[in-house]
N, CA, C, O and CB atoms as a CASP TS submission, in Angstrom:
PFRMAT TS
TARGET T0000
AUTHOR 0000-0000-0000
METHOD Language model
MODEL 1
PARENT N/A
ATOM      1  N   UNK     1      87.248 121.713  91.413  1.00  0.00           N
ATOM      2  CA  UNK     1      88.039 120.538  91.091  1.00  0.00           C
ATOM      3  C   UNK     1      88.996 120.899  89.957  1.00  0.00           C
ATOM      4  O   UNK     1      88.568 121.389  88.912  1.00  0.00           O
ATOM      5  CB  UNK     1      87.127 119.332  90.699  1.00  0.00           C
ATOM      6  N   UNK     2      90.252 120.664  90.159  1.00  0.00           N
ATOM      7  CA  UNK     2      91.235 121.034  89.145  1.00  0.00           C
ATOM      8  C   UNK     2      91.346 119.961  88.073  1.00  0.00           C
ATOM      9  O   UNK     2      91.061 118.786  88.308  1.00  0.00           O
ATOM     10  CB  UNK     2      92.597 121.276  89.786  1.00  0.00           C
ATOM     11  N   UNK     3      91.763 120.390  86.903  1.00  0.00           N
ATOM     12  CA  UNK     3      91.911 119.462  85.782  1.00  0.00           C
ATOM     13  C   UNK     3      92.989 118.424  86.067  1.00  0.00           C
ATOM     14  O   UNK     3      92.851 117.265  85.675  1.00  0.00           O
ATOM     15  CB  UNK     3      92.245 120.224  84.498  1.00  0.00           C
ATOM     16  N   UNK     4      94.060 118.828  86.746  1.00  0.00           N
ATOM     17  CA  UNK     4      95.135 117.872  87.029  1.00  0.00           C
ATOM     18  C   UNK     4      94.655 116.769  87.969  1.00  0.00           C
ATOM     19  O   UNK     4      95.099 115.626  87.855  1.00  0.00           O
ATOM     20  CB  UNK     4      96.346 118.594  87.640  1.00  0.00           C
ATOM     21  N   UNK     5      93.765 117.093  88.887  1.00  0.00           N
ATOM     22  CA  UNK     5      93.212 116.103  89.802  1.00  0.00           C
ATOM     23  C   UNK     5      92.376 115.065  89.038  1.00  0.00           C
ATOM     24  O   UNK     5      92.444 113.869  89.325  1.00  0.00           O
ATOM     25  CB  UNK     5      92.355 116.793  90.884  1.00  0.00           C
ATOM     26  N   UNK     6      91.596 115.533  88.072  1.00  0.00           N
ATOM     27  CA  UNK     6      90.786 114.629  87.254  1.00  0.00           C
ATOM     28  C   UNK     6      91.693 113.680  86.477  1.00  0.00           C
ATOM     29  O   UNK     6      91.429 112.479  86.424  1.00  0.00           O
ATOM     30  CB  UNK     6      89.877 115.427  86.282  1.00  0.00           C
ATOM     31  N   UNK     7      92.753 114.201  85.878  1.00  0.00           N
ATOM     32  CA  UNK     7      93.665 113.359  85.118  1.00  0.00           C
ATOM     33  C   UNK     7      94.407 112.378  86.017  1.00  0.00           C
ATOM     34  O   UNK     7      94.676 111.248  85.610  1.00  0.00           O
ATOM     35  CB  UNK     7      94.658 114.216  84.359  1.00  0.00           C
ATOM     36  N   UNK     8      94.735 112.793  87.220  1.00  0.00           N
ATOM     37  CA  UNK     8      95.413 111.888  88.158  1.00  0.00           C
ATOM     38  C   UNK     8      94.532 110.700  88.495  1.00  0.00           C
ATOM     39  O   UNK     8      95.001 109.562  88.521  1.00  0.00           O
ATOM     40  CB  UNK     8      95.803 112.631  89.442  1.00  0.00           C
ATOM     41  N   UNK     9      93.267 110.956  88.752  1.00  0.00           N
ATOM     42  CA  UNK     9      92.340 109.865  89.059  1.00  0.00           C
ATOM     43  C   UNK     9      92.168 108.952  87.852  1.00  0.00           C
ATOM     44  O   UNK     9      92.104 107.732  88.006  1.00  0.00           O
ATOM     45  CB  UNK     9      90.975 110.421  89.503  1.00  0.00           C
ATOM     46  N   UNK    10      92.094 109.520  86.661  1.00  0.00           N
ATOM     47  CA  UNK    10      91.940 108.723  85.450  1.00  0.00           C
ATOM     48  C   UNK    10      93.162 107.841  85.221  1.00  0.00           C
ATOM     49  O   UNK    10      93.033 106.667  84.874  1.00  0.00           O
ATOM     50  CB  UNK    10      91.707 109.630  84.240  1.00  0.00           C
ATOM     51  N   UNK    11      94.342 108.410  85.416  1.00  0.00           N
ATOM     52  CA  UNK    11      95.573 107.625  85.237  1.00  0.00           C
ATOM     53  C   UNK    11      95.631 106.482  86.243  1.00  0.00           C
ATOM     54  O   UNK    11      96.066 105.381  85.907  1.00  0.00           O
ATOM     55  CB  UNK    11      96.820 108.524  85.384  1.00  0.00           C
ATOM     56  N   UNK    12      95.198 106.735  87.469  1.00  0.00           N
ATOM     57  CA  UNK    12      95.211 105.700  88.494  1.00  0.00           C
ATOM     58  C   UNK    12      94.284 104.545  88.111  1.00  0.00           C
ATOM     59  O   UNK    12      94.635 103.378  88.286  1.00  0.00           O
ATOM     60  CB  UNK    12      94.798 106.287  89.852  1.00  0.00           C
ATOM     61  N   UNK    13      93.116 104.871  87.593  1.00  0.00           N
ATOM     62  CA  UNK    13      92.184 103.829  87.153  1.00  0.00           C
ATOM     63  C   UNK    13      92.786 103.016  86.018  1.00  0.00           C
ATOM     64  O   UNK    13      92.639 101.795  85.983  1.00  0.00           O
ATOM     65  CB  UNK    13      90.850 104.447  86.710  1.00  0.00           C
ATOM     66  N   UNK    14      93.453 103.677  85.101  1.00  0.00           N
ATOM     67  CA  UNK    14      94.068 102.982  83.970  1.00  0.00           C
ATOM     68  C   UNK    14      95.209 102.085  84.456  1.00  0.00           C
ATOM     69  O   UNK    14      95.394 100.987  83.931  1.00  0.00           O
ATOM     70  CB  UNK    14      94.588 103.998  82.926  1.00  0.00           C
ATOM     71  N   UNK    15      95.962 102.535  85.436  1.00  0.00           N
ATOM     72  CA  UNK    15      97.045 101.715  85.989  1.00  0.00           C
ATOM     73  C   UNK    15      96.506 100.442  86.647  1.00  0.00           C
ATOM     74  O   UNK    15      97.163  99.402  86.621  1.00  0.00           O
ATOM     75  CB  UNK    15      97.857 102.526  87.007  1.00  0.00           C
ATOM     76  N   UNK    16      95.329 100.526  87.226  1.00  0.00           N
ATOM     77  CA  UNK    16      94.733  99.368  87.896  1.00  0.00           C
ATOM     78  C   UNK    16      94.141  98.354  86.922  1.00  0.00           C
ATOM     79  O   UNK    16      93.939  97.196  87.287  1.00  0.00           O
ATOM     80  CB  UNK    16      93.661  99.827  88.851  1.00  0.00           C
ATOM     81  N   UNK    17      93.864  98.766  85.706  1.00  0.00           N
ATOM     82  CA  UNK    17      93.159  97.905  84.760  1.00  0.00           C
ATOM     83  C   UNK    17      93.807  96.536  84.566  1.00  0.00           C
ATOM     84  O   UNK    17      93.086  95.540  84.618  1.00  0.00           O
ATOM     85  CB  UNK    17      93.064  98.592  83.440  1.00  0.00           C
ATOM     86  N   UNK    18      95.115  96.418  84.347  1.00  0.00           N
ATOM     87  CA  UNK    18      95.688  95.073  84.155  1.00  0.00           C
ATOM     88  C   UNK    18      95.451  94.139  85.344  1.00  0.00           C
ATOM     89  O   UNK    18      95.194  92.949  85.164  1.00  0.00           O
ATOM     90  CB  UNK    18      97.179  95.185  83.900  1.00  0.00           C
ATOM     91  N   UNK    19      95.536  94.674  86.531  1.00  0.00           N
ATOM     92  CA  UNK    19      95.309  93.852  87.717  1.00  0.00           C
ATOM     93  C   UNK    19      93.839  93.420  87.809  1.00  0.00           C
ATOM     94  O   UNK    19      93.545  92.262  88.108  1.00  0.00           O
ATOM     95  CB  UNK    19      95.720  94.624  88.987  1.00  0.00           C
ATOM     96  N   UNK    20      92.939  94.342  87.555  1.00  0.00           N
ATOM     97  CA  UNK    20      91.514  94.013  87.577  1.00  0.00           C
ATOM     98  C   UNK    20      91.184  93.019  86.471  1.00  0.00           C
ATOM     99  O   UNK    20      90.407  92.086  86.676  1.00  0.00           O
ATOM    100  CB  UNK    20      90.659  95.284  87.426  1.00  0.00           C
ATOM    101  N   UNK    21      91.770  93.222  85.316  1.00  0.00           N
ATOM    102  CA  UNK    21      91.545  92.318  84.183  1.00  0.00           C
ATOM    103  C   UNK    21      92.008  90.909  84.521  1.00  0.00           C
ATOM    104  O   UNK    21      91.336  89.938  84.174  1.00  0.00           O
ATOM    105  CB  UNK    21      92.276  92.828  82.927  1.00  0.00           C
ATOM    106  N   UNK    22      93.142  90.789  85.191  1.00  0.00           N
ATOM    107  CA  UNK    22      93.659  89.469  85.571  1.00  0.00           C
ATOM    108  C   UNK    22      92.712  88.771  86.535  1.00  0.00           C
ATOM    109  O   UNK    22      92.573  87.549  86.488  1.00  0.00           O
ATOM    110  CB  UNK    22      95.051  89.598  86.204  1.00  0.00           C
ATOM    111  N   UNK    23      92.066  89.526  87.400  1.00  0.00           N
ATOM    112  CA  UNK    23      91.121  88.931  88.348  1.00  0.00           C
ATOM    113  C   UNK    23      89.836  88.486  87.671  1.00  0.00           C
ATOM    114  O   UNK    23      89.084  87.690  88.232  1.00  0.00           O
ATOM    115  CB  UNK    23      90.798  89.916  89.454  1.00  0.00           C
ATOM    116  N   UNK    24      89.577  88.991  86.475  1.00  0.00           N
ATOM    117  CA  UNK    24      88.345  88.669  85.743  1.00  0.00           C
ATOM    118  C   UNK    24      88.642  87.952  84.432  1.00  0.00           C
ATOM    119  O   UNK    24      87.891  88.081  83.465  1.00  0.00           O
ATOM    120  CB  UNK    24      87.544  89.941  85.466  1.00  0.00           C
ATOM    121  N   UNK    25      89.718  87.210  84.402  1.00  0.00           N
ATOM    122  CA  UNK    25      90.144  86.550  83.167  1.00  0.00           C
ATOM    123  C   UNK    25      89.090  85.588  82.633  1.00  0.00           C
ATOM    124  O   UNK    25      88.856  85.536  81.425  1.00  0.00           O
ATOM    125  CB  UNK    25      91.443  85.804  83.398  1.00  0.00           C
ATOM    126  N   UNK    26      88.459  84.836  83.507  1.00  0.00           N
ATOM    127  CA  UNK    26      87.461  83.853  83.056  1.00  0.00           C
ATOM    128  C   UNK    26      86.270  84.558  82.399  1.00  0.00           C
ATOM    129  O   UNK    26      85.808  84.149  81.334  1.00  0.00           O
ATOM    130  CB  UNK    26      86.975  82.982  84.247  1.00  0.00           C
ATOM    131  N   UNK    27      85.783  85.613  83.039  1.00  0.00           N
ATOM    132  CA  UNK    27      84.650  86.358  82.494  1.00  0.00           C
ATOM    133  C   UNK    27      85.025  87.042  81.182  1.00  0.00           C
ATOM    134  O   UNK    27      84.225  87.087  80.248  1.00  0.00           O
ATOM    135  CB  UNK    27      84.156  87.398  83.507  1.00  0.00           C
ATOM    136  N   UNK    28      86.242  87.571  81.118  1.00  0.00           N
ATOM    137  CA  UNK    28      86.704  88.229  79.891  1.00  0.00           C
ATOM    138  C   UNK    28      86.814  87.229  78.746  1.00  0.00           C
ATOM    139  O   UNK    28      86.505  87.552  77.599  1.00  0.00           O
ATOM    140  CB  UNK    28      88.062  88.914  80.124  1.00  0.00           C
ATOM    141  N   UNK    29      87.252  86.019  79.062  1.00  0.00           N
ATOM    142  CA  UNK    29      87.364  84.980  78.042  1.00  0.00           C
ATOM    143  C   UNK    29      85.995  84.605  77.499  1.00  0.00           C
ATOM    144  O   UNK    29      85.818  84.486  76.287  1.00  0.00           O
ATOM    145  CB  UNK    29      88.063  83.744  78.609  1.00  0.00           C
ATOM    146  N   UNK    30      85.034  84.420  78.382  1.00  0.00           N
ATOM    147  CA  UNK    30      83.678  84.065  77.956  1.00  0.00           C
ATOM    148  C   UNK    30      83.083  85.166  77.087  1.00  0.00           C
ATOM    149  O   UNK    30      82.474  84.887  76.054  1.00  0.00           O
ATOM    150  CB  UNK    30      82.777  83.807  79.178  1.00  0.00           C
ATOM    151  N   UNK    31      83.259  86.419  77.509  1.00  0.00           N
ATOM    152  CA  UNK    31      82.739  87.542  76.726  1.00  0.00           C
ATOM    153  C   UNK    31      83.430  87.610  75.364  1.00  0.00           C
ATOM    154  O   UNK    31      82.773  87.794  74.340  1.00  0.00           O
ATOM    155  CB  UNK    31      82.930  88.871  77.491  1.00  0.00           C
ATOM    156  N   UNK    32      84.737  87.465  75.354  1.00  0.00           N
ATOM    157  CA  UNK    32      85.481  87.497  74.090  1.00  0.00           C
ATOM    158  C   UNK    32      85.056  86.400  73.136  1.00  0.00           C
ATOM    159  O   UNK    32      84.930  86.635  71.934  1.00  0.00           O
ATOM    160  CB  UNK    32      86.960  87.383  74.355  1.00  0.00           C
ATOM    161  N   UNK    33      84.835  85.206  73.657  1.00  0.00           N
ATOM    162  CA  UNK    33      84.379  84.100  72.811  1.00  0.00           C
ATOM    163  C   UNK    33      82.988  84.372  72.257  1.00  0.00           C
ATOM    164  O   UNK    33      82.698  84.042  71.107  1.00  0.00           O
ATOM    165  CB  UNK    33      84.381  82.785  73.599  1.00  0.00           C
ATOM    166  N   UNK    34      82.133  84.972  73.068  1.00  0.00           N
ATOM    167  CA  UNK    34      80.792  85.318  72.596  1.00  0.00           C
ATOM    168  C   UNK    34      80.875  86.326  71.451  1.00  0.00           C
ATOM    169  O   UNK    34      80.231  86.155  70.416  1.00  0.00           O
ATOM    170  CB  UNK    34      79.939  85.887  73.752  1.00  0.00           C
ATOM    171  N   UNK    35      81.665  87.366  71.643  1.00  0.00           N
ATOM    172  CA  UNK    35      81.815  88.386  70.601  1.00  0.00           C
ATOM    173  C   UNK    35      82.398  87.766  69.332  1.00  0.00           C
ATOM    174  O   UNK    35      81.924  88.037  68.229  1.00  0.00           O
ATOM    175  CB  UNK    35      82.717  89.544  71.095  1.00  0.00           C
ATOM    176  N   UNK    36      83.424  86.936  69.493  1.00  0.00           N
ATOM    177  CA  UNK    36      84.049  86.306  68.328  1.00  0.00           C
ATOM    178  C   UNK    36      83.076  85.388  67.591  1.00  0.00           C
ATOM    179  O   UNK    36      83.049  85.364  66.360  1.00  0.00           O
ATOM    180  CB  UNK    36      85.282  85.515  68.758  1.00  0.00           C
ATOM    181  N   UNK    37      82.287  84.641  68.340  1.00  0.00           N
ATOM    182  CA  UNK    37      81.372  83.700  67.684  1.00  0.00           C
ATOM    183  C   UNK    37      80.204  84.402  66.998  1.00  0.00           C
ATOM    184  O   UNK    37      79.659  83.886  66.022  1.00  0.00           O
ATOM    185  CB  UNK    37      80.840  82.705  68.698  1.00  0.00           C
ATOM    186  N   UNK    38      79.820  85.559  67.494  1.00  0.00           N
ATOM    187  CA  UNK    38      78.697  86.271  66.875  1.00  0.00           C
ATOM    188  C   UNK    38      79.141  87.186  65.739  1.00  0.00           C
ATOM    189  O   UNK    38      78.304  87.771  65.052  1.00  0.00           O
ATOM    190  CB  UNK    38      77.961  87.084  67.920  1.00  0.00           C
ATOM    191  N   UNK    39      80.436  87.314  65.539  1.00  0.00           N
ATOM    192  CA  UNK    39      80.930  88.177  64.462  1.00  0.00           C
ATOM    193  C   UNK    39      81.767  87.403  63.462  1.00  0.00           C
ATOM    194  O   UNK    39      82.675  87.967  62.852  1.00  0.00           O
ATOM    195  CB  UNK    39      81.747  89.323  65.035  1.00  0.00           C
ATOM    196  N   UNK    40      81.481  86.123  63.281  1.00  0.00           N
ATOM    197  CA  UNK    40      82.222  85.335  62.305  1.00  0.00           C
ATOM    198  C   UNK    40      81.943  85.862  60.903  1.00  0.00           C
ATOM    199  O   UNK    40      80.861  86.376  60.622  1.00  0.00           O
ATOM    200  CB  UNK    40      81.851  83.838  62.409  1.00  0.00           C
ATOM    201  N   UNK    41      82.916  85.729  60.050  1.00  0.00           N
ATOM    202  CA  UNK    41      82.771  86.250  58.696  1.00  0.00           C
ATOM    203  C   UNK    41      82.749  87.760  58.709  1.00  0.00           C
ATOM    204  O   UNK    41      83.591  88.396  59.343  1.00  0.00           O
ATOM    205  CB  UNK    41      81.505  85.711  58.041  1.00  0.00           C
ATOM    206  N   UNK    42      81.800  88.329  58.019  1.00  0.00           N
ATOM    207  CA  UNK    42      81.696  89.790  57.943  1.00  0.00           C
ATOM    208  C   UNK    42      80.533  90.331  58.767  1.00  0.00           C
ATOM    209  O   UNK    42      80.141  91.485  58.595  1.00  0.00           O
ATOM    210  CB  UNK    42      81.541  90.227  56.497  1.00  0.00           C
ATOM    211  N   UNK    43      79.983  89.522  59.647  1.00  0.00           N
ATOM    212  CA  UNK    43      78.867  89.974  60.469  1.00  0.00           C
ATOM    213  C   UNK    43      79.337  91.033  61.457  1.00  0.00           C
ATOM    214  O   UNK    43      80.443  90.960  61.993  1.00  0.00           O
ATOM    215  CB  UNK    43      78.227  88.792  61.215  1.00  0.00           C
ATOM    216  N   UNK    44      78.484  92.006  61.683  1.00  0.00           N
ATOM    217  CA  UNK    44      78.781  93.031  62.676  1.00  0.00           C
ATOM    218  C   UNK    44      78.179  92.611  64.012  1.00  0.00           C
ATOM    219  O   UNK    44      77.158  91.925  64.063  1.00  0.00           O
ATOM    220  CB  UNK    44      78.234  94.419  62.232  1.00  0.00           C
ATOM    221  N   UNK    45      78.821  93.028  65.072  1.00  0.00           N
ATOM    222  CA  UNK    45      78.305  92.757  66.400  1.00  0.00           C
ATOM    223  C   UNK    45      77.027  93.559  66.598  1.00  0.00           C
ATOM    224  O   UNK    45      76.992  94.765  66.353  1.00  0.00           O
ATOM    225  CB  UNK    45      79.355  93.101  67.491  1.00  0.00           C
ATOM    226  N   UNK    46      75.993  92.887  67.036  1.00  0.00           N
ATOM    227  CA  UNK    46      74.724  93.561  67.268  1.00  0.00           C
ATOM    228  C   UNK    46      74.503  93.741  68.763  1.00  0.00           C
ATOM    229  O   UNK    46      74.946  92.932  69.579  1.00  0.00           O
ATOM    230  CB  UNK    46      73.560  92.770  66.637  1.00  0.00           C
ATOM    231  N   UNK    47      73.824  94.798  69.092  1.00  0.00           N
ATOM    232  CA  UNK    47      73.564  95.131  70.490  1.00  0.00           C
ATOM    233  C   UNK    47      72.836  93.986  71.194  1.00  0.00           C
ATOM    234  O   UNK    47      71.924  93.375  70.637  1.00  0.00           O
ATOM    235  CB  UNK    47      72.741  96.426  70.590  1.00  0.00           C
ATOM    236  N   UNK    48      73.252  93.713  72.411  1.00  0.00           N
ATOM    237  CA  UNK    48      72.625  92.760  73.323  1.00  0.00           C
ATOM    238  C   UNK    48      72.825  91.286  72.979  1.00  0.00           C
ATOM    239  O   UNK    48      72.260  90.428  73.656  1.00  0.00           O
ATOM    240  CB  UNK    48      71.185  93.034  73.378  1.00  0.00           C
ATOM    241  N   UNK    49      73.607  90.965  71.954  1.00  0.00           N
ATOM    242  CA  UNK    49      73.857  89.551  71.666  1.00  0.00           C
ATOM    243  C   UNK    49      74.698  88.902  72.770  1.00  0.00           C
ATOM    244  O   UNK    49      74.528  87.719  73.066  1.00  0.00           O
ATOM    245  CB  UNK    49      74.564  89.401  70.308  1.00  0.00           C
ATOM    246  N   UNK    50      75.587  89.661  73.368  1.00  0.00           N
ATOM    247  CA  UNK    50      76.449  89.146  74.432  1.00  0.00           C
ATOM    248  C   UNK    50      76.216  89.914  75.729  1.00  0.00           C
ATOM    249  O   UNK    50      77.135  90.078  76.532  1.00  0.00           O
ATOM    250  CB  UNK    50      77.932  89.234  74.019  1.00  0.00           C
ATOM    251  N   UNK    51      74.996  90.381  75.930  1.00  0.00           N
ATOM    252  CA  UNK    51      74.683  91.213  77.094  1.00  0.00           C
ATOM    253  C   UNK    51      74.913  90.467  78.406  1.00  0.00           C
ATOM    254  O   UNK    51      75.439  91.040  79.360  1.00  0.00           O
ATOM    255  CB  UNK    51      73.238  91.693  77.021  1.00  0.00           C
ATOM    256  N   UNK    52      74.527  89.204  78.459  1.00  0.00           N
ATOM    257  CA  UNK    52      74.682  88.428  79.692  1.00  0.00           C
ATOM    258  C   UNK    52      76.159  88.287  80.049  1.00  0.00           C
ATOM    259  O   UNK    52      76.539  88.440  81.210  1.00  0.00           O
ATOM    260  CB  UNK    52      74.031  87.033  79.544  1.00  0.00           C
ATOM    261  N   UNK    53      76.987  87.998  79.053  1.00  0.00           N
ATOM    262  CA  UNK    53      78.416  87.841  79.270  1.00  0.00           C
ATOM    263  C   UNK    53      79.064  89.173  79.648  1.00  0.00           C
ATOM    264  O   UNK    53      79.954  89.217  80.497  1.00  0.00           O
ATOM    265  CB  UNK    53      79.081  87.265  78.022  1.00  0.00           C
ATOM    266  N   UNK    54      78.612  90.257  79.013  1.00  0.00           N
ATOM    267  CA  UNK    54      79.146  91.577  79.335  1.00  0.00           C
ATOM    268  C   UNK    54      78.796  91.969  80.766  1.00  0.00           C
ATOM    269  O   UNK    54      79.636  92.511  81.483  1.00  0.00           O
ATOM    270  CB  UNK    54      78.613  92.626  78.353  1.00  0.00           C
ATOM    271  N   UNK    55      77.570  91.699  81.182  1.00  0.00           N
ATOM    272  CA  UNK    55      77.160  92.035  82.553  1.00  0.00           C
ATOM    273  C   UNK    55      77.993  91.260  83.570  1.00  0.00           C
ATOM    274  O   UNK    55      78.359  91.799  84.615  1.00  0.00           O
ATOM    275  CB  UNK    55      75.659  91.736  82.760  1.00  0.00           C
ATOM    276  N   UNK    56      78.294  89.993  83.268  1.00  0.00           N
ATOM    277  CA  UNK    56      79.130  89.200  84.174  1.00  0.00           C
ATOM    278  C   UNK    56      80.528  89.816  84.275  1.00  0.00           C
ATOM    279  O   UNK    56      81.095  89.882  85.365  1.00  0.00           O
ATOM    280  CB  UNK    56      79.221  87.727  83.688  1.00  0.00           C
ATOM    281  N   UNK    57      81.080  90.261  83.160  1.00  0.00           N
ATOM    282  CA  UNK    57      82.402  90.892  83.157  1.00  0.00           C
ATOM    283  C   UNK    57      82.359  92.224  83.903  1.00  0.00           C
ATOM    284  O   UNK    57      83.257  92.524  84.689  1.00  0.00           O
ATOM    285  CB  UNK    57      82.899  91.104  81.710  1.00  0.00           C
ATOM    286  N   UNK    58      81.339  93.005  83.664  1.00  0.00           N
ATOM    287  CA  UNK    58      81.191  94.301  84.322  1.00  0.00           C
ATOM    288  C   UNK    58      81.061  94.131  85.838  1.00  0.00           C
ATOM    289  O   UNK    58      81.661  94.885  86.604  1.00  0.00           O
ATOM    290  CB  UNK    58      79.967  95.049  83.762  1.00  0.00           C
ATOM    291  N   UNK    59      80.285  93.150  86.262  1.00  0.00           N
ATOM    292  CA  UNK    59      80.115  92.869  87.690  1.00  0.00           C
ATOM    293  C   UNK    59      81.433  92.442  88.310  1.00  0.00           C
ATOM    294  O   UNK    59      81.768  92.861  89.418  1.00  0.00           O
ATOM    295  CB  UNK    59      79.051  91.783  87.909  1.00  0.00           C
ATOM    296  N   UNK    60      82.178  91.613  87.602  1.00  0.00           N
ATOM    297  CA  UNK    60      83.476  91.166  88.097  1.00  0.00           C
ATOM    298  C   UNK    60      84.430  92.349  88.259  1.00  0.00           C
ATOM    299  O   UNK    60      85.113  92.459  89.278  1.00  0.00           O
ATOM    300  CB  UNK    60      84.080  90.118  87.148  1.00  0.00           C
ATOM    301  N   UNK    61      84.482  93.231  87.266  1.00  0.00           N
ATOM    302  CA  UNK    61      85.341  94.412  87.355  1.00  0.00           C
ATOM    303  C   UNK    61      84.948  95.278  88.551  1.00  0.00           C
ATOM    304  O   UNK    61      85.813  95.763  89.281  1.00  0.00           O
ATOM    305  CB  UNK    61      85.263  95.234  86.056  1.00  0.00           C
ATOM    306  N   UNK    62      83.657  95.468  88.746  1.00  0.00           N
ATOM    307  CA  UNK    62      83.192  96.296  89.857  1.00  0.00           C
ATOM    308  C   UNK    62      83.601  95.689  91.202  1.00  0.00           C
ATOM    309  O   UNK    62      84.059  96.403  92.094  1.00  0.00           O
ATOM    310  CB  UNK    62      81.666  96.465  89.793  1.00  0.00           C
ATOM    311  N   UNK    63      83.435  94.383  91.342  1.00  0.00           N
ATOM    312  CA  UNK    63      83.820  93.706  92.587  1.00  0.00           C
ATOM    313  C   UNK    63      85.328  93.782  92.806  1.00  0.00           C
ATOM    314  O   UNK    63      85.788  94.028  93.921  1.00  0.00           O
ATOM    315  CB  UNK    63      83.364  92.235  92.562  1.00  0.00           C
ATOM    316  N   UNK    64      86.092  93.570  91.741  1.00  0.00           N
ATOM    317  CA  UNK    64      87.555  93.626  91.847  1.00  0.00           C
ATOM    318  C   UNK    64      88.017  95.029  92.211  1.00  0.00           C
ATOM    319  O   UNK    64      88.943  95.194  93.006  1.00  0.00           O
ATOM    320  CB  UNK    64      88.210  93.181  90.530  1.00  0.00           C
ATOM    321  N   UNK    65      87.384  96.029  91.640  1.00  0.00           N
ATOM    322  CA  UNK    65      87.749  97.425  91.938  1.00  0.00           C
ATOM    323  C   UNK    65      87.424  97.771  93.383  1.00  0.00           C
ATOM    324  O   UNK    65      88.187  98.486  94.032  1.00  0.00           O
ATOM    325  CB  UNK    65      87.016  98.395  90.990  1.00  0.00           C
ATOM    326  N   UNK    66      86.296  97.270  93.899  1.00  0.00           N
ATOM    327  CA  UNK    66      85.958  97.530  95.301  1.00  0.00           C
ATOM    328  C   UNK    66      86.956  96.879  96.235  1.00  0.00           C
ATOM    329  O   UNK    66      87.344  97.470  97.243  1.00  0.00           O
ATOM    330  CB  UNK    66      84.551  97.030  95.616  1.00  0.00           C
ATOM    331  N   UNK    67      87.380  95.654  95.904  1.00  0.00           N
ATOM    332  CA  UNK    67      88.379  94.967  96.738  1.00  0.00           C
ATOM    333  C   UNK    67      89.681  95.759  96.747  1.00  0.00           C
ATOM    334  O   UNK    67      90.318  95.903  97.790  1.00  0.00           O
ATOM    335  CB  UNK    67      88.632  93.521  96.224  1.00  0.00           C
ATOM    336  N   UNK    68      90.072  96.268  95.592  1.00  0.00           N
ATOM    337  CA  UNK    68      91.323  97.007  95.467  1.00  0.00           C
ATOM    338  C   UNK    68      91.256  98.339  96.213  1.00  0.00           C
ATOM    339  O   UNK    68      92.265  98.810  96.738  1.00  0.00           O
ATOM    340  CB  UNK    68      91.652  97.245  93.992  1.00  0.00           C
ATOM    341  N   UNK    69      90.086  98.937  96.260  1.00  0.00           N
ATOM    342  CA  UNK    69      89.940 100.235  96.923  1.00  0.00           C
ATOM    343  C   UNK    69      90.053 100.130  98.436  1.00  0.00           C
ATOM    344  O   UNK    69      90.378 101.111  99.105  1.00  0.00           O
ATOM    345  CB  UNK    69      88.610 100.857  96.559  1.00  0.00           C
ATOM    346  N   UNK    70      89.794  98.969  98.970  1.00  0.00           N
ATOM    347  CA  UNK    70      89.837  98.789 100.443  1.00  0.00           C
ATOM    348  C   UNK    70      91.244  98.717 100.955  1.00  0.00           C
ATOM    349  O   UNK    70      91.456  98.569 102.159  1.00  0.00           O
ATOM    350  CB  UNK    70      89.094  97.531 100.856  1.00  0.00           C
TER
END
């Protein structure tokens, strides 16, 4: 596998991100609000506080990517 082939695939995935993100706007908003609400003030984000919201966003991205690949 050549290095240029790896970079081509990576660039293609990055090009698709805005479209996939638009398809998952609701999930991204919920996740963002969770992160923002758990990090008010100087609190640091702790692992698994927004795990449910992150999984919903991750699932949405995966479904959107599969639709786009077809």
